[in-house]
FIMARMI-132557 format. One line per field, with one value per residue (C-alpha): residue number from 0; residue in one letter; x, y, z. Coordinates in nm, 4 decimals. Each point is the difference from the previous one (the first is absolute). Last residue first. Layout:
REM FIMARMI-132557
resi = NUM	...
resn = A	...
px = X	...
py = Y	...
pz = Z	...
REM end
This chain:
REM FIMARMI-132557
resi = 439	438	437	436	435	434	433	432	431	430	429	428	427	426	425	424	423	422	421	420	419	418	417	416	415	414	413	412	411	410	409	408	407	406	405	404	403	402	401	400	399	398	397	396	395	394	393	392	391	390	389	388	387	386	385	384	383	382	381	380	379	378	377	376	375	374	373	372	371	370	369	368	367	366	365	364	363	362	361	360	359	358	357	356	355	354	353	352	351	350	349	348	347	346	345	344	343	342	341	340	339	338	337	336	335	334	333	332	331	330	329	328	327	326	325	324	323	322	321	320	319	318	317	316	315	314	313	312	311	310	309	308	307	306	305	304	303	302	301	300	299	298	297	296	295	294	293	292	291	290	289	288	287	286	285	284	283	282	281	280	279	278	277	276	275	274	273	272	271	270	269	268	267	266	265	264	263	262	261	260	259	258	257	256	255	254	253	252	251	250	249	248	247	246	245	244	243	242	241	240	239	238	237	236	235	234	233	232	231	230	229	228	227	226	225	224	223	222	221	220	219	218	217	216	215	214	213	212	211	210	209	208	207	206	205	204	203	202	201	200	199	198	197	196	195	194	193	192	191	190	189	188	187	186	185	184	183	182	181	180	179	178	177	176	175	174	173	172	171	170	169	168	167	166	165	164	163	162	161	160	159	158	157	156	155	154	153	152	151	150	149	148	147	146	145	144	143	142	141	140	139	138	137	136	135	134	133	132	131	130	129	128	127	126	125	124	123	122	121	120	119	118	117	116	115	114	113	112	111	110	109	108	107	106	105	104	103	102	101	100	99	98	97	96	95	94	93	92	91	90	89	88	87	86	85	84	83	82	81	80	79	78	77	76	75	74	73	72	71	70	69	68	67	66	65	64	63	62	61	60	59	58	57	56	55	54	53	52	51	50	49	48	47	46	45	44	43	42	41	40	39	38	37	36	35	34	33	32	31	30	29	28	27	26	25	24	23	22	21	20	19	18	17	16	15	14	13	12	11	10	9	8	7	6	5	4	3	2	1	0
resn = G	R	I	Q	Q	M	H	D	I	R	K	Q	V	L	E	A	K	G	I	D	H	R	V	F	L	A	S	G	Q	V	H	K	L	A	H	E	C	N	E	E	A	E	E	L	T	D	A	I	G	V	V	G	A	A	R	S	T	T	T	F	I	K	D	G	K	K	D	V	M	A	Y	Y	V	M	A	G	E	R	A	I	A	E	E	D	I	S	I	E	L	G	A	K	P	E	T	G	Y	G	E	P	V	V	Y	K	C	V	T	A	K	N	A	F	S	V	R	E	A	N	L	R	G	S	A	I	G	S	C	I	D	T	F	S	S	S	L	V	S	L	V	N	M	A	E	P	D	G	F	R	A	N	F	E	I	V	R	P	G	D	A	T	L	M	F	Q	G	Y	L	I	G	K	Y	P	C	G	E	A	R	M	A	A	V	T	K	K	V	I	D	L	A	A	E	Y	D	E	N	R	V	F	P	M	R	H	D	E	L	T	Y	S	G	M	G	G	T	N	P	G	V	D	G	D	Y	A	R	K	H	D	Q	V	L	P	M	P	V	V	S	R	G	D	C	F	A	Q	L	T	F	E	E	G	I	A	K	E	E	L	I	V	G	A	G	G	I	N	K	S	F	I	E	E	I	Y	A	L	A	E	K	K	T	K	L	H	E	G	M	V	K	V	G	K	G	G	T	L	G	I	P	K	I	V	L	D	K	N	S	D	K	I	Y	A	K	A	R	S	F	E	N	F	A	A	F	D	L	N	G	P	V	K	H	R	R	M	I	T	R	A	F	S	K	S	T	E	L	R	A	A	A	K	T	P	G	V	C	G	I	G	E	D	E	L	V	D	V	L	G	A	E	L	P	A	E	P	G	I	V	A	L	D	I	G	H	S	T	A	F	Q	A	V	R	E	T	D	T	E	P	M	L	E	T	E	V	S	L	K	A	I	G	P	N	N	N	K	M	I	S	Y	V	E	T	G	S	R	H	L	A	A	A	I	A	N	E	R	G	G	G	G	V	V	L	A	K	M
px = 8.3101	0.1469	0.3304	0.0036	-0.0694	0.2875	0.2379	-0.1065	0.0674	0.3413	0.0967	-0.1170	0.2498	0.2773	-0.0778	-0.0407	0.3467	0.0206	0.2712	0.1272	0.3592	0.1381	0.3345	0.3551	0.3476	0.3225	0.2049	-0.1111	-0.2148	-0.3312	-0.0879	-0.1631	-0.2543	-0.1480	-0.1321	-0.1614	-0.1593	-0.1369	-0.1509	-0.1647	-0.1402	-0.1350	-0.1820	-0.1289	-0.1565	0.0448	0.3709	0.2626	0.2839	0.1648	0.3562	0.0963	0.3676	0.2393	-0.1973	0.1839	0.3370	0.1806	0.0670	0.2650	-0.0022	0.3184	0.1085	0.1561	-0.1854	-0.3753	-0.1887	-0.3094	-0.3131	-0.2434	0.0509	-0.3260	-0.0427	-0.2754	-0.1553	-0.1279	0.2947	0.1623	0.0090	0.1994	0.2510	0.0440	0.0493	0.2741	0.0728	0.3285	0.0550	0.3221	-0.0111	0.0509	-0.2717	-0.1112	-0.3244	-0.0253	-0.3690	-0.2595	0.2356	0.2222	0.0956	0.0018	-0.3318	-0.1578	-0.3558	-0.2884	-0.2640	-0.2956	-0.2206	-0.3358	-0.1003	-0.3091	0.2072	-0.0411	-0.1677	-0.0004	-0.1106	-0.3686	0.0905	0.1263	0.2202	-0.0193	0.1645	0.3107	0.2386	-0.2407	-0.0877	0.3674	0.0670	-0.2836	0.1183	0.3550	-0.1296	-0.1506	-0.2573	0.0532	0.1193	0.0825	0.3563	-0.1039	-0.2401	0.2305	0.3203	-0.1765	-0.1107	0.3620	0.0383	-0.3173	-0.0591	-0.0065	-0.1578	-0.0628	-0.3195	-0.0314	-0.1927	-0.3281	-0.2963	-0.1927	-0.3292	-0.1627	0.1405	0.3370	0.1876	0.3148	0.0912	0.3216	-0.1036	0.2669	-0.0638	0.2081	0.0337	-0.2034	-0.1694	-0.1500	0.1248	-0.2738	-0.1666	-0.3015	0.2318	0.1437	-0.3503	-0.0930	0.3104	-0.0993	-0.3550	0.1262	0.2318	-0.2781	-0.2416	0.2552	0.0163	-0.3814	-0.0268	0.2527	-0.1804	-0.3346	0.1519	0.1344	0.3688	0.1212	0.1234	0.1600	-0.0907	0.1710	-0.1847	0.3349	0.1055	0.2733	0.2943	0.2563	0.3573	0.2374	-0.1173	0.1790	0.0641	-0.1673	0.1997	-0.0681	-0.3167	-0.2692	0.0214	0.3140	0.2396	0.0557	-0.3414	-0.1281	-0.1970	-0.1879	-0.3452	-0.0886	-0.3250	0.0166	0.0225	-0.2633	-0.0648	-0.0813	-0.0942	0.0247	0.3615	0.1387	-0.0012	0.1196	-0.1048	0.1503	-0.2197	0.1968	-0.1260	0.0194	-0.2052	-0.1892	0.0273	0.0472	0.2013	-0.0971	0.2676	0.2782	0.1919	0.3528	0.2197	0.1266	0.3507	-0.0829	0.2177	0.1300	0.2356	-0.1253	-0.3587	-0.0390	0.2010	-0.2385	-0.2899	0.1787	0.0648	-0.3623	-0.1198	0.2435	-0.1288	-0.3569	0.0735	0.0419	0.1229	0.0309	-0.3390	-0.2029	0.0803	0.0763	0.3157	0.0304	0.3379	0.1160	-0.1678	0.2942	-0.0418	-0.1768	-0.1752	-0.2645	0.1902	-0.2531	-0.1369	-0.3027	-0.2058	-0.1129	-0.2761	-0.0246	0.1208	0.0899	0.3662	0.0288	-0.1478	0.2285	0.3065	-0.1111	-0.0335	0.3436	0.1680	-0.0958	-0.1010	-0.3148	-0.2661	-0.3177	-0.1922	-0.3343	0.0139	-0.1353	-0.1916	-0.2502	0.1089	-0.1827	0.1837	0.1606	0.0606	0.1649	0.2126	0.1001	0.1032	0.2150	0.1593	0.0788	0.1824	0.2193	0.2233	-0.2640	-0.3057	0.2540	0.0834	-0.2676	0.1974	0.3317	-0.1600	-0.1267	0.1642	-0.0124	0.1465	-0.0163	0.3082	-0.0612	0.2970	-0.2308	-0.1435	0.3450	0.0457	-0.3465	0.0434	0.3315	-0.1518	0.2305	-0.2922	-0.0435	0.3737	-0.0266	-0.3068	0.1676	-0.0924	-0.0435	-0.1042	0.1150	-0.1346	0.1239	0.3741	0.2072	0.3326	0.1269	-0.3396	-0.0090	0.3615	-0.0485	-0.3217	0.1768	0.2824	-0.2477	-0.2083	0.2862	-0.2367	0.0985	0.3619	0.2150	0.0971	-0.0983	-0.1260	-0.0322	-0.1929	-0.1454	-0.1242	0.3365	0.0432	-0.3318	0.0902	0.3599	-0.1009	0.2973	-0.1020	-0.1086	-0.2363	-0.0846	-0.1303	-0.0725	-0.2433	-0.0878	-0.3583	-0.1214	-0.2721	0.2135	0.2642	-0.2529	-0.1015	0.3650	0.0863	-0.2908	0.0924	0.3628	-0.1358	-0.1924	0.3021	0.2123	0.2076	-0.2150	-0.1081	-0.1123	0.0202	-0.2087	0.0789	-0.2835
py = 17.4628	-0.1197	0.1609	-0.1756	-0.3358	0.0615	0.0811	-0.3095	-0.2241	0.1568	-0.0344	-0.3611	-0.0608	0.1566	-0.2128	-0.3221	0.0198	0.0233	0.2668	0.0589	-0.1079	0.2842	-0.1503	0.1445	-0.1069	0.1536	-0.3199	-0.3053	-0.3116	-0.1066	-0.3390	0.1592	0.1589	-0.3442	-0.0299	0.3439	-0.0822	-0.3304	0.1810	0.2569	-0.2744	-0.1856	0.3107	0.0847	-0.3436	-0.2974	0.0702	0.1926	0.2111	0.2279	0.1286	0.2970	0.0717	0.2976	0.3243	0.3054	0.1692	-0.3125	-0.3145	-0.2535	-0.3643	-0.2107	-0.2761	0.2371	0.3276	-0.0315	0.3272	0.0491	0.1858	-0.2843	-0.3701	-0.1860	-0.2429	-0.2556	-0.1278	-0.3134	-0.0208	-0.2764	0.2398	0.2498	-0.2714	-0.0833	0.3657	0.0681	0.3678	0.1861	0.3765	0.1970	0.3777	0.2330	0.2470	0.1587	0.1888	0.3724	0.0992	-0.2607	-0.2901	0.0962	-0.3575	-0.2108	-0.1680	-0.3399	0.0258	-0.1755	-0.1808	-0.1695	-0.2370	-0.1677	-0.3017	-0.0801	-0.0729	0.2430	-0.0599	0.1470	-0.2255	0.0907	0.3677	-0.0617	0.2789	0.0165	0.3327	-0.1755	0.1465	-0.0473	-0.3549	-0.0906	0.1387	-0.2042	-0.3178	0.0641	0.0530	-0.3483	-0.0461	-0.0308	0.3536	-0.0091	0.1365	0.2288	0.1864	0.0712	0.0608	0.2381	0.2097	0.0828	0.1779	0.0779	-0.1536	0.2409	0.3241	0.1458	0.1885	0.2448	0.0885	-0.1026	0.0280	-0.2936	0.0530	0.3035	-0.0604	-0.0420	-0.2987	0.1448	-0.1837	-0.0803	-0.1517	-0.1985	-0.0761	-0.2868	-0.0186	0.1349	0.3408	0.1160	0.3415	0.1479	0.2087	-0.2332	-0.2916	0.1995	0.0741	-0.3698	-0.0846	0.2702	-0.1333	-0.3492	0.1273	0.2126	-0.2950	-0.2134	0.2634	0.0166	-0.3804	-0.0116	0.2711	-0.1777	-0.3237	0.1750	0.0825	0.0043	-0.3610	0.0249	-0.2398	-0.2983	-0.2542	-0.1324	0.3512	0.2139	0.1800	0.2701	0.1090	0.2911	0.1979	0.2534	0.1978	0.2790	0.1162	-0.1103	-0.1151	-0.2530	-0.1897	-0.1899	0.1977	0.0995	0.1326	-0.1296	-0.3063	-0.1803	-0.1566	-0.2525	-0.1038	-0.3253	0.0388	0.1451	-0.0936	0.2952	-0.0572	0.2764	0.1003	-0.3337	0.0803	-0.2021	0.1746	0.1334	0.1260	0.1639	0.1116	0.3202	0.0814	0.3239	0.3753	0.1457	0.3222	0.2117	0.0117	0.2386	-0.0992	0.1247	0.0602	-0.2343	-0.1260	-0.2316	0.2107	0.2962	0.0991	0.3599	-0.0976	-0.2836	0.1973	0.2966	-0.2373	-0.1329	0.3512	0.0944	-0.2989	0.0789	0.3591	-0.1255	-0.1913	-0.3587	-0.1625	-0.3787	-0.0307	0.3206	0.0566	-0.3280	-0.0788	-0.2213	-0.0288	-0.3472	-0.2438	-0.0059	0.3688	-0.0051	0.3124	0.2357	0.0660	-0.0545	0.2155	-0.1265	0.2856	0.1169	0.2522	0.3792	0.0728	0.3502	-0.0299	-0.3446	0.1229	0.3057	-0.2186	-0.2351	0.2993	0.1370	-0.3401	-0.0434	-0.3270	-0.0390	-0.2679	0.0421	-0.2859	-0.1223	-0.3767	-0.2655	-0.3059	-0.0146	0.0188	0.2954	-0.0417	0.3450	-0.0042	-0.3424	0.0939	0.3262	-0.1761	-0.2493	0.2709	0.2125	-0.2926	-0.0369	-0.3092	-0.2225	0.0325	0.1322	-0.3653	0.0005	0.2405	-0.1757	-0.3309	-0.2190	-0.3115	-0.3704	0.0032	-0.1995	0.0275	0.0926	0.2348	0.3036	-0.1590	0.0161	0.3715	0.1009	-0.2107	0.1690	0.3488	0.1750	0.0379	-0.3762	-0.0478	0.2228	-0.1748	-0.3238	-0.3617	-0.0338	-0.3491	-0.0827	-0.2783	-0.2020	0.0645	-0.1318	0.0631	0.2594	0.1701	0.0449	0.1155	0.2550	0.1206	0.0516	0.1858	0.2256	0.0697	0.1070	0.0561	-0.3271	0.1152	-0.3078	-0.3306	-0.2916	-0.3333	-0.3319	-0.3196	0.1700	-0.1421	0.0349	0.3510	0.1111	-0.1086	0.1169	0.3623	0.1505	0.3647	0.1944	-0.2713	-0.2046	-0.3535	-0.3149	-0.2616	-0.3192	-0.0717	-0.3077	0.1774	-0.0170	0.1995	0.2692	0.0308	0.0079	0.2711	0.2150	-0.0464	0.0933	0.2994	0.1259	-0.0537	0.2208	-0.0395	0.1186	-0.1253	-0.3630	-0.1511	-0.3056	-0.2872	-0.2444
pz = 5.2686	-0.3269	0.0952	0.3371	-0.1631	-0.2398	0.2836	0.1935	-0.3008	-0.0633	0.3683	-0.0155	-0.2831	0.2095	0.3050	-0.1999	-0.1543	-0.3795	0.0019	0.3554	-0.0729	-0.2118	-0.0924	0.0112	-0.1044	0.1293	-0.0136	-0.1917	0.0219	-0.1507	0.1513	0.3048	-0.2348	-0.0581	0.3552	-0.0268	-0.3369	0.1278	0.3003	-0.2258	-0.2237	0.3051	0.1288	-0.3475	-0.0380	-0.2342	-0.0441	-0.1981	0.1434	-0.2555	0.0519	-0.2183	-0.0481	-0.0171	-0.0187	-0.1370	0.0528	-0.1199	0.2030	-0.0959	-0.1080	-0.0164	-0.2403	-0.2501	0.0322	0.0471	0.0357	0.2100	-0.1012	0.0722	0.0591	0.0510	0.2869	0.0535	0.3209	0.1690	0.2403	-0.2066	-0.2968	0.2083	0.0907	-0.3687	-0.0969	0.2556	-0.0679	0.0515	-0.0006	-0.0425	0.0461	-0.2968	0.0935	0.3270	-0.0513	0.0767	0.0190	-0.1026	0.0662	0.2920	0.0799	-0.3163	-0.0813	0.0642	-0.1284	0.1694	-0.2021	0.1686	-0.1974	0.0570	-0.2063	-0.2044	-0.3109	-0.2896	-0.3342	-0.3513	-0.2858	0.0323	-0.0413	-0.3544	-0.1373	-0.3786	-0.0858	-0.1312	0.2586	0.2908	-0.1011	-0.0372	0.3468	0.1496	-0.1723	0.1255	0.3527	-0.0086	0.2749	0.3755	0.0740	0.3724	-0.0157	-0.2863	0.2288	0.2929	-0.1968	-0.2371	0.2986	0.0969	-0.2452	-0.1883	-0.3386	-0.2926	-0.1261	0.3444	0.0781	0.2846	0.3170	-0.1580	0.2375	0.1453	0.1854	0.1621	0.3509	-0.1725	-0.1417	-0.1517	-0.3169	-0.1864	-0.3317	-0.1794	-0.3653	-0.1378	-0.3768	-0.2897	0.0129	-0.3280	-0.1182	-0.2188	0.2709	-0.0070	0.0827	0.2892	0.1272	-0.0147	0.2062	0.2506	0.0101	0.0835	0.2744	0.1531	-0.0139	0.1860	0.2743	0.0257	0.0112	0.2844	0.1947	-0.0490	0.1289	0.3122	0.0424	0.3636	0.0124	-0.3470	-0.2822	-0.1680	0.2208	0.1322	0.0950	-0.1552	0.1610	-0.0706	0.0648	0.0462	-0.3042	-0.2229	0.3172	0.1968	0.2994	0.3574	0.1733	-0.0862	0.3311	-0.0943	-0.2174	-0.3618	-0.0953	-0.3348	0.1130	-0.2790	0.0274	-0.2684	-0.1690	-0.1961	-0.3804	-0.2321	-0.3651	-0.2281	-0.3645	-0.2587	-0.0668	0.1208	0.3729	0.3028	0.3200	0.3204	0.2845	0.2790	0.3395	0.2015	0.3083	0.0539	-0.0454	-0.3483	-0.0212	-0.2973	-0.2661	-0.0984	-0.3125	-0.0658	-0.3017	-0.2718	0.0732	0.2879	0.2260	-0.2052	0.2834	0.0115	-0.0834	0.2506	0.2580	-0.0326	0.0624	0.3091	0.1349	-0.0636	0.2032	0.2834	0.0140	-0.0134	0.3207	0.1238	-0.3219	0.0332	0.1722	0.0025	-0.3656	-0.1740	-0.1935	-0.3090	-0.1737	0.1089	-0.2378	-0.2399	-0.0831	-0.3368	-0.1286	0.1427	0.3239	0.2770	0.2821	0.1918	0.1412	0.3451	-0.0499	0.0379	-0.3512	-0.1181	0.0997	-0.1613	-0.3276	-0.0065	0.0491	-0.2802	-0.2312	0.0951	-0.0318	-0.3646	-0.1704	0.2077	0.0475	0.2063	0.1540	0.1316	0.0416	-0.2366	0.1190	-0.2833	-0.3661	-0.1566	-0.3322	0.0047	0.3759	-0.0010	-0.2989	0.1697	0.3208	-0.1917	-0.2145	0.3092	0.1576	-0.3071	-0.0101	0.1537	-0.2234	-0.2501	-0.0644	-0.2729	-0.2187	0.0599	-0.0883	0.2803	0.1451	-0.0641	-0.3478	-0.3225	-0.2208	-0.3644	-0.0266	0.0084	0.3150	0.1578	-0.0777	0.1222	0.3152	0.0782	-0.0193	0.2500	0.2426	-0.0086	0.0569	0.3131	0.1474	0.1054	-0.0874	-0.3763	-0.1066	-0.3534	-0.2223	-0.2958	0.0351	-0.2908	0.1696	-0.2511	0.0001	0.3765	0.0351	-0.2803	0.1615	0.3334	-0.1754	-0.1816	0.3099	0.2247	0.2959	0.1694	0.0127	-0.0665	0.1581	-0.2235	0.1302	-0.1812	0.0623	0.3055	0.3307	0.1756	-0.1411	0.1486	0.3517	-0.0394	-0.0786	-0.1848	-0.0244	-0.3126	-0.1166	-0.3077	0.0266	-0.1979	0.1270	-0.1855	0.1053	0.1841	0.1996	0.3151	-0.1903	-0.0840	0.3659	0.1110	-0.2540	0.1163	0.3674	-0.0771	-0.1918	0.3014	0.2222	-0.2230	-0.3172	-0.2889	-0.3434	-0.0202	-0.3486	-0.0815	-0.2363	-0.0646
REM end
């Protein structure tokens, strides 16, 4: 089996590693020279991941059997459609199905049309004047999102990131004037609670869930600072979250299943990884957003403890014959902490050398995945995005967090930054206490 991995971040390094562990020949296409992916690959090509024709030409010339698409941008560009036309099976939705992520208004509308539970009230606008009037008439704090893709950094919340209506209007005007996301703005009701992520393998009909994950978007310890693409995440050995009850979990899984059924009814079956970002409220889980691929860093948590063949799973997704009985995860906890350049989230410092001792990290009971770094010669340099994800793995969350912290010492470089409180008992207890308070 020859598999193509598209993308050059930490998520894609985890994908490539999982395929490689399954005995698959890995080929890769990325825009940056990720040494972790390159080391696992028979052949690597540096090119824009959205250049669908060049990617397809590479795939056909190398006899690729299966392609796993990591980032959202190639999905929006229709890469899966092009590859499937060439007879190459894909783990990733078509351009039409990827609208669950690439158009936030599409996802909300599908949920409303098919009466999928967990939706939020919303209003979408393609003109600033109409959005401005809506904000002025509203007496509620709203969540403001560009409708299109923003790399996970476009969401701002009134009362949190935006303290006044004036600030909210200024941000909406910026979205339109700078064409952020490229498709207008969506204003959603603000859900109060605790966030968690449920990712699932989907073959168009069947839905097989992965362990729950909690990501941390804020840059600094204590949940402060700018929003980022994700500073780190954790999973528990029982694959749940400490504040998520069984009925909450079942409700979230039901939402994912009904969304996949709705997409099939719409004539665009969803095949690939469906990422549900949920807010657990006093009234149960609500959908914050869907992503049409693995989360980053969440992919590093779940794929690090996948105990069955990832290649078999991917083949089942692509062929429409996903077998839930052949999907298993080890009963281990994981803690992922991202090493990022100083200033990440605002003005990151790029072009700085970074060195990683992979063997020493492994001895600490951890794994490392290279992210958006660039290898030039025998040296590795930071870019403006995240540099490397270190994942501690153990029988308990406390041990996994300790393993991660010990392993982080083997990532060296100037002007690097880590959010250290991820996975620590105090922060997890804060989440539990907050959820208990909300439930009354």
